[in-house]
C-alpha positions, 0 to 999 in steps of 0.5 A: 500499500502507498496511502492511508491504508499503510498507516492504518495497518502500521498503527493497528499493529503497534497498538496490538504489539504486532510486527507490521511490514508494508510494501510500497512503490519505490517512488511513493510519496516520501511523507506517506513513507515517513508517516508509515515508518513513524507508526512503527512499520518496516517499510519495503520499497519495491517497483514503480507502481502498486502492483509491483510492490504488491507482488513483493508483499506476496513474496514476503508472505510466502518466504516468512509466513506473514499474514497478507492484508490487501489494501483495497480488495478486502470486504472488511476493509471495504465495510470500514471505508463505507463508514465515510458514506454513512458520515456523508448521509448523516451530516447531509441527508439531502445529498444528490451526488457523491464524487469519489477518487478511484485507485483500486476501488476500495473507498468508492465501493464502501461509500457507494454501498453505504449511500445507496443503502440510505438512498438508492437515488444518490448518484455516485461517481468515480474519478480515475486518472486518464493514465490509469483507468483500470476500473473504467476499462474493467466496467466497460469490459465486464471483467477485471482488466490489467492495463498494458501500461500505467501513465500516472504519477499520482500514487494513489491512483497508479494501479494496473489492476483493480480488485475482483471484489471492488470491480463487482461492487463498483459495477453494481453501485457506481453510476459513472466513472470519469477520467482526467489527466494528472495535470488537471488533477494537480490544478485541482490540488492548487485550487483546493488549497487556494479556495478551501484552505485544505491541502489534499494529495493528488488522488484526493483532489481528483473529484474536485478536478472533475467538477472544475473540468465540467465532467460531472453532469448535474442539474443546477443547484444539485447538492454535491459532495466531493471526498477528499481522501487524504492529505499526504503531500510532498511539499517539495512537489508543490513548488511551481504548481499553479492554478490557471 
């Protein structure tokens, strides 16, 4: 994992006195690596995308007998992430549209099931990088598709193959998936910082980017929620970013 899942596993393991080993891509955002280590986990850096780090994790499981925890294709994890959806409908019962970033699909799976169980008419829209549209391609194909290549530098969205479980849930509960290039997502990071006074990481800003690029078709005065899924930002990478 390269995201908040890694930190959650590290913290839970520390609380329970269990050793945690987390595999991340070698180019993961430094702040995510540092935070995971700070919670007490051993971090193994391997490969350039999540899928390669995941293969390393499976190797370590086979070699050392560790317990493997998938960062998104796990029903218990998906149920936990669904509490975000419960918070949304509790705080704003009249919401019309919920927009969620998609990496492997765990977050949007949980959110979609939660909000649809409250009100099936709520539209749930996913956002992917156009350089890593694994879920969109998989939903269109009716099966999980492994991308030939990933042209995305946002680690929370940089997934070559989404989960079997998340694909099934997204196919059933998510109304639409849109994509946009990384450059427009980075514009959304800066826009959110400037106007909302919040510092989101790239993946988290993708729903805002979809709105800014008019990719979300919604009636006037629709009540819209964007899920800002994390704030693990490498501040050095923010230098030179400008919103136009």
